C-alpha positions as CSV (number, residue, x, y, z in Angstrom):
1,X,59.0,-37.5,49.4
2,X,58.9,-37.9,53.1
3,X,61.2,-40.6,54.5
4,X,59.5,-40.8,57.9
5,X,56.2,-41.8,56.3
6,X,57.7,-44.3,53.8
7,X,56.0,-47.7,54.0
8,X,58.1,-50.8,53.3
9,X,56.4,-51.3,49.9
10,X,57.4,-47.8,48.7
11,X,60.9,-48.4,50.1
12,X,61.3,-51.6,48.1
13,X,60.0,-49.9,45.0
14,X,62.6,-47.2,45.3
15,X,65.3,-49.8,45.7
16,X,63.9,-51.7,42.8
17,X,64.2,-48.6,40.6
18,X,68.0,-48.4,41.2
19,X,70.3,-50.0,38.7
20,X,73.6,-48.7,40.1
21,X,74.8,-46.8,43.1
22,X,78.1,-45.2,44.2
23,X,79.5,-45.6,47.7
24,X,80.7,-42.6,49.7
25,X,84.3,-43.6,48.7
26,X,83.4,-43.7,45.0
27,X,83.0,-47.5,44.6
28,X,80.5,-48.3,41.8
29,X,77.9,-51.0,42.6
30,X,76.1,-52.1,39.4
31,X,73.5,-54.6,38.1
32,X,71.3,-54.0,41.0
33,X,68.1,-56.1,41.1
34,X,65.5,-57.1,43.7
35,X,64.2,-60.6,44.0
36,X,61.9,-61.4,46.8
37,X,63.3,-59.8,49.9
38,X,66.9,-59.4,48.7
39,X,68.7,-56.8,46.6
40,X,71.6,-58.2,44.5
41,X,74.4,-56.5,42.7
42,X,78.1,-56.5,41.9
43,X,81.0,-54.3,42.8
44,X,82.1,-53.0,39.4
45,X,85.9,-53.0,40.1
46,X,86.1,-56.6,41.3
47,X,83.0,-58.1,39.8
48,X,82.3,-59.5,43.3
49,X,78.6,-60.1,43.9
50,X,76.8,-59.0,47.0
51,X,73.3,-59.3,48.5
52,X,71.5,-57.1,50.9
53,X,68.5,-58.2,53.0
54,X,65.7,-55.6,52.4
55,X,64.1,-56.2,55.8
56,X,67.3,-55.3,57.6
57,X,67.9,-52.4,55.2
58,X,64.4,-51.0,55.8
59,X,64.9,-51.4,59.6
60,X,68.1,-49.3,59.3
61,X,66.3,-46.8,57.1
62,X,63.4,-46.5,59.5
63,X,65.6,-46.2,62.6
64,X,68.3,-43.9,61.5
65,X,68.9,-40.5,59.9
66,X,70.4,-41.5,56.6
67,X,72.4,-38.3,56.3
68,X,74.2,-39.4,59.5
69,X,74.6,-43.0,58.7
70,X,78.0,-44.6,58.0
71,X,79.2,-48.2,57.6
72,X,80.1,-48.5,61.2
73,X,76.6,-47.6,62.3
74,X,75.1,-50.0,59.7
75,X,77.1,-52.9,61.1
76,X,74.5,-53.6,63.8
77,X,71.8,-54.0,61.0
78,X,73.4,-55.9,58.2
79,X,76.4,-56.8,56.0
80,X,77.8,-55.7,53.6
81,X,77.6,-52.1,54.8
82,X,79.2,-50.3,51.9
83,X,76.6,-51.2,49.2
84,X,73.8,-51.0,51.7
85,X,74.8,-47.4,52.6
86,X,75.1,-46.5,48.9
87,X,71.6,-47.8,48.3
88,X,70.2,-45.9,51.3
89,X,71.9,-42.6,50.3
90,X,70.7,-43.1,46.7
91,X,67.0,-43.5,47.6
92,X,67.2,-40.7,50.2
93,X,68.2,-38.0,47.6
């Protein structure tokens, strides 16, 4: 799978296929789902919900080398960075 040639539709399908992801620090994000242009989920340890804008996530994915991304670099694209980074790393495997 070639990240550089990934169209947004393919990107969204890859995100949609995820049900849970783990952050670089070991935090579990569960119950992932995609509705419209948003990805929703929960931080397992706190049960706190989050949402990630898929347009902004795709922009970061297209602009950056995922292997070099960190939460600080993601800050200019979207919030919250930790689950967003976990999602990007999971689909980039």
